[in-house]
C-alpha positions in Angstrom: 54.4 31.7 -11.3 55.2 31.3 -14.9 54.1 28.2 -16.9 56.9 28.3 -19.4 60.8 29.0 -19.1 60.3 31.4 -21.8 60.3 35.2 -21.3 56.9 36.4 -21.8 55.8 39.7 -23.5 53.9 40.5 -20.5 57.1 40.6 -18.4 58.6 43.6 -20.3 55.6 45.6 -18.6 55.0 43.9 -15.3 58.7 42.5 -14.5 59.9 45.9 -15.5 62.6 47.4 -13.0 62.5 51.4 -12.3 60.0 54.0 -13.5 58.3 52.2 -16.2 57.8 49.0 -14.0 56.5 51.3 -11.3 54.0 53.0 -13.5 52.9 49.6 -15.0 52.2 47.9 -11.7 51.0 50.4 -9.5 48.0 51.7 -11.7 46.9 48.3 -12.0 46.9 47.7 -8.5 43.7 50.1 -8.2 41.7 47.1 -9.1 42.6 45.2 -6.3 45.0 43.0 -7.6 47.4 41.1 -5.2 51.1 41.1 -5.3 51.6 37.6 -6.8 50.0 38.5 -9.9 52.9 40.2 -11.1 55.0 37.2 -10.5 55.4 36.7 -14.2 52.4 34.4 -14.9 50.9 34.6 -18.3 48.7 37.7 -18.8 45.8 36.6 -21.1 43.4 39.2 -22.6 39.8 38.4 -23.1 38.5 40.6 -26.0 34.7 40.9 -25.7 32.4 42.5 -28.2 29.5 42.9 -25.7 27.3 45.4 -26.5 23.7 46.2 -25.6 23.6 47.5 -29.2 24.5 44.0 -30.6 21.8 41.8 -29.1 23.4 38.7 -30.4 26.5 39.6 -28.2 24.8 40.8 -25.1 25.6 38.2 -22.9 29.5 38.1 -23.4 30.3 39.9 -20.2 29.0 36.6 -18.1 30.8 34.4 -20.8 33.8 36.2 -20.2 33.8 35.7 -16.2 33.5 31.7 -17.2 36.9 32.3 -19.3 38.5 34.3 -16.2 37.6 31.5 -14.2 39.6 29.0 -16.1 42.6 31.4 -16.5 42.8 32.1 -12.8 42.7 28.2 -11.9 45.4 27.5 -14.4 47.8 30.1 -13.2 47.3 33.1 -15.3 46.1 36.8 -15.1 43.0 37.4 -16.9 42.3 40.8 -18.4 39.2 41.6 -20.0 39.0 44.4 -22.5 36.5 45.7 -25.1 36.4 45.4 -28.8 34.1 47.3 -31.3 30.9 45.4 -31.4 29.2 44.8 -34.9 25.7 44.1 -34.5 23.7 43.2 -37.8 20.2 44.0 -36.3 20.9 47.7 -35.8 24.1 48.9 -37.6 23.8 50.9 -40.9 24.8 51.4 -43.5 26.0 47.5 -43.0 28.3 46.0 -40.4 30.5 44.7 -43.1 31.8 48.4 -43.4 33.3 48.0 -40.0 34.6 44.4 -40.2 38.0 45.9 -41.1 37.8 48.6 -38.5 37.4 46.2 -35.7 40.1 44.1 -37.0 42.6 47.0 -37.0 41.4 47.8 -33.5 41.9 44.7 -32.1 45.2 44.2 -33.8 46.6 47.4 -32.3 45.1 46.7 -29.0 46.6 43.4 -28.6 50.1 44.7 -29.8 50.1 47.5 -27.5 49.2 45.8 -24.4 51.1 43.2 -22.0 49.4 40.3 -23.4 50.8 36.8 -23.9 47.4 35.3 -25.3 44.3 36.1 -26.4 40.7 34.7 -26.0 38.2 36.4 -28.4 34.6 36.5 -27.6 32.3 36.9 -30.5 28.9 36.0 -31.9 27.0 38.3 -34.2 28.3 37.7 -38.0 31.4 40.4 -38.5 32.7 40.1 -34.8 34.0 36.5 -35.6 36.1 37.1 -38.6 37.0 40.7 -37.6 38.3 39.5 -34.4 40.0 36.8 -36.2 41.6 38.9 -38.5 43.1 41.0 -36.2 44.3 38.6 -34.0 45.9 36.8 -37.0 48.1 39.9 -37.7 49.5 39.8 -34.3 50.1 36.0 -34.0 50.2 35.1 -30.4 48.4 32.2 -28.8 44.8 32.8 -29.6 41.5 30.9 -28.9 38.4 31.9 -30.0 34.9 31.4 -27.9 31.5 32.0 -29.7 28.6 33.3 -27.9 26.3 30.3 -29.2 23.1 30.4 -30.9 19.5 31.2 -29.5 17.2 28.8 -28.5 14.7 27.5 -31.3 12.1 30.4 -32.5 8.3 29.5 -31.7 5.3 30.4 -33.7 1.8 28.9 -33.4 3.4 25.5 -32.4 6.1 25.5 -35.0 9.7 26.0 -34.7 10.7 29.5 -36.7 14.3 30.6 -37.8 15.8 33.9 -36.9 16.4 35.7 -40.5 15.1 33.2 -42.5 11.2 33.6 -41.5 12.1 37.2 -41.4 12.4 37.2 -45.2 9.7 34.5 -45.7 6.9 36.1 -43.4 7.5 39.6 -44.9 7.1 38.4 -48.2 3.9 36.6 -47.2 2.7 39.8 -45.9 3.6 41.7 -49.1 1.5 38.9 -51.0 -1.6 39.4 -48.7 -1.2 36.1 -47.3 -0.3 37.1 -43.6 -1.3 40.2 -41.7 0.7 42.7 -39.8 -0.3 41.3 -36.6 0.6 37.6 -37.6 4.2 38.9 -38.3 4.2 41.0 -34.8 3.5 37.6 -33.2 6.2 35.9 -34.9 8.5 38.8 -34.2 7.9 38.1 -30.0 8.4 34.4 -30.6 11.7 34.3 -32.8 14.1 35.8 -30.5 13.4 34.3 -27.0 16.5 33.8 -25.5 20.1 35.2 -25.4 22.5 34.3 -28.3 22.8 34.9 -32.1 20.8 33.6 -35.2 19.9 30.0 -34.6 19.6 29.2 -38.4 22.7 28.5 -40.4 23.3 32.1 -41.2 26.5 33.8 -40.8 26.8 33.9 -37.1 26.3 30.1 -37.1 28.2 29.5 -39.9 31.4 31.4 -38.8 31.1 29.7 -35.4 31.3 26.1 -37.3 33.9 27.7 -39.6 36.2 28.7 -36.6 35.6 25.2 -35.0 36.6 23.5 -38.2 39.6 25.7 -38.6 40.7 24.5 -35.3 40.8 27.8 -33.2 37.5 26.9 -31.1 37.5 24.1 -28.8 35.6 20.8 -30.2 31.9 21.1 -29.8 31.8 24.6 -28.8 30.2 26.0 -32.2 26.6 24.6 -31.8 25.6 24.8 -27.8 23.0 27.3 -27.4 24.1 30.6 -25.6 21.7 29.9 -22.5 22.8 26.3 -22.2 25.2 25.7 -18.7 27.5 23.7 -21.2 28.5 26.8 -23.0 29.9 28.2 -19.6 31.8 25.0 -19.0 33.4 25.3 -22.4 34.3 29.0 -21.6 35.9 27.8 -18.5 37.6 25.3 -20.3 38.9 27.7 -22.9 40.5 29.7 -20.0 42.5 26.8 -19.1 43.5 25.9 -22.2 44.6 29.4 -23.4 47.3 29.3 -20.4 48.6 25.9 -21.7 48.7 27.4 -25.3 50.9 30.2 -23.9 53.1 27.8 -22.2 53.4 25.8 -25.5 53.8 28.8 -27.6 51.0 27.5 -29.9 50.7 30.7 -31.9 47.8 31.3 -34.2 49.9 30.8 -37.3 50.6 27.4 -36.5 46.9 26.5 -36.3 45.5 28.5 -39.3 47.5 26.8 -42.2 46.5 25.9 -45.7 45.0 22.6 -44.3 42.9 24.5 -41.9 41.5 26.4 -44.5 40.6 23.6 -46.7 39.1 21.9 -43.9 36.9 24.7 -43.2 36.0 25.1 -46.7 34.8 21.5 -47.1 32.9 21.8 -43.8 31.2 24.9 -44.7 29.8 23.1 -47.7 28.8 20.2 -45.7 26.7 22.4 -43.1 25.1 24.4 -45.9 26.9 27.5 -44.6 26.6 30.9 -45.6 28.1 32.6 -48.8 29.5 35.2 -46.4 32.2 32.7 -45.3 33.8 33.1 -48.5 34.9 36.5 -48.1 35.6 36.2 -44.6 38.1 33.2 -45.1 40.0 35.0 -48.1 40.4 38.2 -45.7 41.7 35.8 -42.7 44.0 33.9 -44.9 45.5 37.2 -46.3 46.3 38.2 -42.8 48.6 35.0 -42.6 50.0 34.7 -46.1 48.0 31.5 -46.5 47.4 31.0 -50.2 43.9 30.9 -50.7 41.7 31.6 -53.9 38.1 32.0 -54.7 38.4 29.0 -57.2 39.4 27.0 -53.9 35.7 27.4 -52.8 34.5 25.4 -55.8 37.1 22.9 -56.4 37.7 21.9 -52.8 33.6 21.2 -52.5 32.9 19.2 -55.7 32.5 16.2 -53.8 31.1 17.3 -50.5 27.7 16.7 -50.0 25.1 18.8 -47.8 24.9 16.8 -44.5 23.0 19.1 -42.2 19.5 19.8 -42.5 19.1 23.3 -41.1 17.4 26.3 -42.5 17.6 28.1 -44.8 18.3 24.8 -46.7 16.7 22.6 -44.6 14.1 22.3 -41.8 16.0 22.4 -38.6 17.9 24.7 -36.1 21.1 25.1 -34.3 19.6 23.9 -31.0 18.6 20.6 -32.8 21.9 20.5 -34.5 23.6 20.6 -31.0 21.6 17.9 -29.5 22.2 15.8 -32.7 25.9 16.0 -31.9 27.0 19.2 -33.5 30.0 19.8 -35.5 32.5 17.0 -34.3 29.8 14.7 -35.8 29.7 16.4 -39.2 33.8 16.3 -38.9 33.7 12.7 -38.2 31.7 12.0 -41.2 33.8 14.1 -43.5 37.2 12.7 -42.2 38.1 11.0 -45.3 37.9 14.5 -47.0 39.6 16.3 -44.4 43.2 16.8 -42.7 42.6 14.8 -39.6 46.3 15.0 -38.4 45.7 19.0 -38.5 46.7 20.3 -34.9 44.1 22.4 -33.2 43.9 24.7 -30.2 42.8 21.8 -28.2 46.4 20.5 -28.5 45.1 17.4 -30.2 44.4 16.6 -33.9 41.3 16.9 -35.8 41.0 13.0 -35.7 41.7 12.9 -32.0 38.8 15.5 -31.4 36.1 13.9 -33.1 37.0 10.3 -32.4 34.3 10.0 -30.0 31.6 11.9 -31.6 28.1 10.2 -32.1 25.2 11.2 -33.7 21.7 11.2 -32.1 19.6 12.3 -34.9 20.1 11.2 -38.4 17.1 13.6 -39.5 19.4 16.6 -38.5 22.8 15.2 -39.6 23.2 12.9 -42.2 25.7 10.2 -43.3 28.1 10.6 -46.5 26.2 7.5 -47.6 22.9 9.1 -47.7 23.4 12.7 -47.5 20.9 15.7 -47.0 21.7 16.9 -50.5 24.0 15.7 -53.0 27.6 16.7 -53.5 27.9 20.2 -55.3 24.9 21.7 -53.3 27.1 24.2 -51.6 28.9 27.4 -52.7 29.8 27.6 -56.3 31.9 30.0 -58.2 30.4 31.4 -61.5 33.0 33.3 -63.9 32.2 34.9 -67.5 31.6 37.9 -69.3 29.6 39.6 -66.3 31.9 38.5 -63.8 35.5 38.1 -65.0 36.8 38.2 -61.2 34.1 35.7 -60.4 30.7 35.6 -58.5 29.2 33.2 -55.9 25.8 31.2 -55.6 24.8 28.9 -52.8 23.4 26.1 -54.7 21.3 24.9 -51.6 19.2 27.8 -51.2 18.3 28.2 -54.8 15.8 26.8 -57.0 16.9 23.9 -59.4 14.7 24.9 -62.4 16.9 28.5 -62.2 20.4 27.0 -62.1 20.5 26.9 -66.0 18.5 30.1 -67.1 18.5 33.3 -69.8 16.2 36.0 -69.3 16.0 39.9 -69.9 17.9 42.1 -67.4 15.8 44.5 -65.3 18.3 46.8 -63.9 18.5 49.1 -61.1 21.4 51.4 -59.9 20.3 51.4 -56.2 18.8 49.0 -54.0 16.3 51.6 -52.9 15.0 52.2 -56.4 14.4 48.4 -56.7 12.6 48.1 -53.3 10.1 51.0 -54.6 9.7 49.4 -58.0 9.0 45.8 -56.7 6.0 46.9 -54.8 4.5 48.4 -58.3 1.5 46.2 -59.6 2.4 47.3 -62.9 6.2 46.5 -62.9 7.2 44.9 -66.2 8.5 41.7 -65.1 7.9 38.1 -65.7 9.5 35.1 -63.9 12.2 34.6 -66.8 13.3 38.5 -65.8 16.7 38.5 -64.3 16.7 41.3 -61.6 20.1 43.0 -61.5 21.0 45.6 -58.6 24.4 47.1 -58.7 26.5 49.9 -57.0 26.3 47.7 -53.7 29.6 46.2 -53.6 32.4 47.1 -51.0 33.3 50.3 -52.5 29.9 51.3 -54.0 27.6 51.0 -51.2 29.8 51.6 -49.4 30.8 48.6 -47.3 29.0 45.4 -49.2 25.8 45.1 -47.6 23.5 42.0 -47.4 21.0 43.1 -49.9 21.6 40.6 -52.5 18.5 38.6 -51.8 16.4 41.5 -52.8 12.5 41.1 -52.3 10.6 39.2 -54.9 8.1 41.8 -57.1 4.8 42.0 -55.6 3.2 41.1 -58.6 4.9 37.6 -58.9 4.4 36.9 -55.4 0.5 37.4 -55.9 0.8 34.7 -58.7 2.5 32.5 -56.3 5.9 32.8 -57.9 8.7 32.7 -55.1 11.9 32.7 -56.6 13.6 34.3 -59.8 17.3 34.9 -60.7 18.5 38.1 -59.0 22.2 39.3 -59.6 24.2 41.9 -57.8 27.7 43.1 -56.7 26.3 42.8 -52.9 26.4 40.0 -50.3 23.3 38.2 -48.8 22.5 37.3 -45.2 23.4 33.7 -44.4 19.8 33.3 -43.4 18.6 34.3 -46.6 17.6 32.0 -49.8 16.6 32.2 -53.6 18.4 32.0 -56.7 20.8 34.8 -56.0 24.0 35.5 -57.7 26.2 37.5 -55.3 29.5 39.3 -54.8 30.0 39.7 -58.6 33.5 41.2 -59.2 34.7 43.4 -60.2 31.7 45.6 -58.9 30.0 48.0 -60.6 31.4 51.1 -59.0 34.7 50.3 -60.3 34.0 49.9 -63.6 33.0 46.1 -63.5 30.9 44.6 -66.4 28.0 44.9 -64.2 28.0 48.8 -64.8 27.4 48.2 -68.7 24.3 46.1 -68.2 21.1 47.8 -69.4 17.4 46.7 -69.3 16.6 44.5 -71.8 20.0 42.7 -72.3 20.1 39.0 -72.0 21.9 37.3 -69.3 22.8 33.8 -69.1 23.5 31.8 -66.0 24.8 27.9 -66.2 25.7 26.6 -62.6 27.0 23.1 -64.4 29.4 25.4 -66.4 30.2 27.7 -63.9 29.1 30.6 -66.1 27.6 34.1 -66.0 27.6 35.8 -69.2 26.0 39.0 -70.5 24.9 38.4 -74.0 25.8 41.5 -75.6 28.4 41.9 -78.4 31.9 43.3 -77.8 31.4 46.4 -80.1 28.2 47.5 -78.3 29.8 46.9 -74.6 33.0 49.1 -75.9 30.6 52.0 -76.8 29.0 51.6 -73.3 32.4 51.7 -71.6 33.5 54.8 -73.5 30.6 56.7 -72.2 30.7 55.4 -68.4 31.6 57.6 -65.9 32.5 56.6 -62.4 30.6 57.6 -59.4 31.4 60.4 -57.2 33.3 59.5 -53.7 31.1 58.1 -51.2 32.6 60.0 -48.6 34.9 62.8 -47.9 36.4 62.1 -44.6 36.9 59.7 -41.6 36.7 56.0 -41.7 34.3 55.6 -44.6 36.7 57.6 -46.9 39.5 55.6 -45.8 37.7 52.1 -46.4 36.4 53.0 -49.8 40.0 54.3 -51.0 41.6 51.2 -50.1 39.1 48.2 -49.9 39.9 45.2 -51.9 37.2 43.4 -54.1 35.1 40.6 -53.0 37.2 38.1 -54.7 40.2 39.2 -52.4 38.1 39.2 -49.3 37.4 42.9 -49.2 40.0 43.7 -46.5 41.9 47.1 -47.0 45.0 46.8 -49.0 47.2 48.0 -46.3 45.9 45.7 -43.6 47.0 42.5 -45.5 49.6 40.7 -43.7 50.9 41.4 -40.1 53.1 43.2 -38.1 53.6 40.8 -35.4 53.7 40.6 -31.5 57.0 42.6 -31.1 56.8 44.9 -27.7 56.4 48.6 -28.8 58.9 51.2 -27.5 58.3 52.5 -23.9 55.4 55.0 -23.2 57.1 57.1 -20.6 
């Protein structure tokens, strides 16, 4: 039972004659499949990043069952398989070290197996881009289904947001305004259901971004993980992927330049994570779609912030879903979007959002009366301190620090700063610029989320809650503060950040998009001549391979030899 007259990839396994066909079909029969599942119907791979070590994704096996239901009823054969799971809460030194490994594993697993289409089940931060990068390098019909956010956290009668309150409450505890018992109570109430972070952190951002790209069904990004409607959407995804195989709607036909432009603008409108920058650059690199760091600034200059969600606002993803979710945002943004872009639904963006209605304007504002004015999203800074660029999320920063000049206080390792930050005698003022380096893709290694470094205790005690912080690291999407991130080139490869010394004046000006080290060229030349590269971070295994081949932040931090793809050609026989 095939849904297409085209020869399918899976037919070269299950439709084969002789020894190879015998092998491929016979071993599959030990799972109890009936004869007619090998009749030429589309075989759909369901790639799941389920793991009990990834709490955000611990329900994905249940979601996979709903996808299977849709595949079966549409005449396909669903086969679930595992992919490396990357959980932010537990993995060290950082899940970003393994995003590219997940992408490579997924790419090779899909290409090596008898699959005609793929549904990607993700949730936690790096599982979404990692899966999409790998799938893009194979380019089969592909549809993503994210696992959905948790229900709103609760603490003493108020809603609290995952991640965001972690940073805020632990700072309050350091300042002596909250007790350890208070934080323990909040800890219990913050994560009270299945799902990923319910703030507009990286998990929620990437769920929305994939919907904006057109690779997730309309409305799927925001529905809570425990809402029955998510399982109905998963069943619809199972139906739709079978149709996509019949139509030969491959990932490359969806992930066009127009799709990336839509996603970048949507990310600005939702107050999305700065991490979306590095992930979208990496995904585009797998497809050969021209995309640059500058696009994230120029394409968003006229995009206001429409969504009032933490960390930039007050509400959470559950509220966003009930207000109408991403289709409402995209309908508001329609004049700025490529609305004729065809998505995995088989319909255009315009058709997907046509019936969208907003049920709460406190959560989703209008273009005429936005939550924050245009230019509140991610901006790209360049200058003598970041010749290849750096990023800053304006909506999460303090307005009075967006133009600032101050003396640097420099730390070579984040661990050194964390100790110093608790020193009551630390030589720091509100004008100081904290610089933490050697936390980039190669230097840490893995590009960790340590860029929103904690405030010095002595300033917190005085009621100072923000200051300029600069690093070659990333920041959690749930974080906030005037944090300049992704400085490129990073310090560990000899970028100018490696040359900064305590006391040097650093100048930040968001209006002119400048990030400069105010030290004369002759002095910098002397420092560069004396600089020595750090020793290798590893002598074996994945970490060595990663550190030797990882690209800089402005190029998406993929591995140089993974950029592009190898397609879906069926490999040679195995027996």
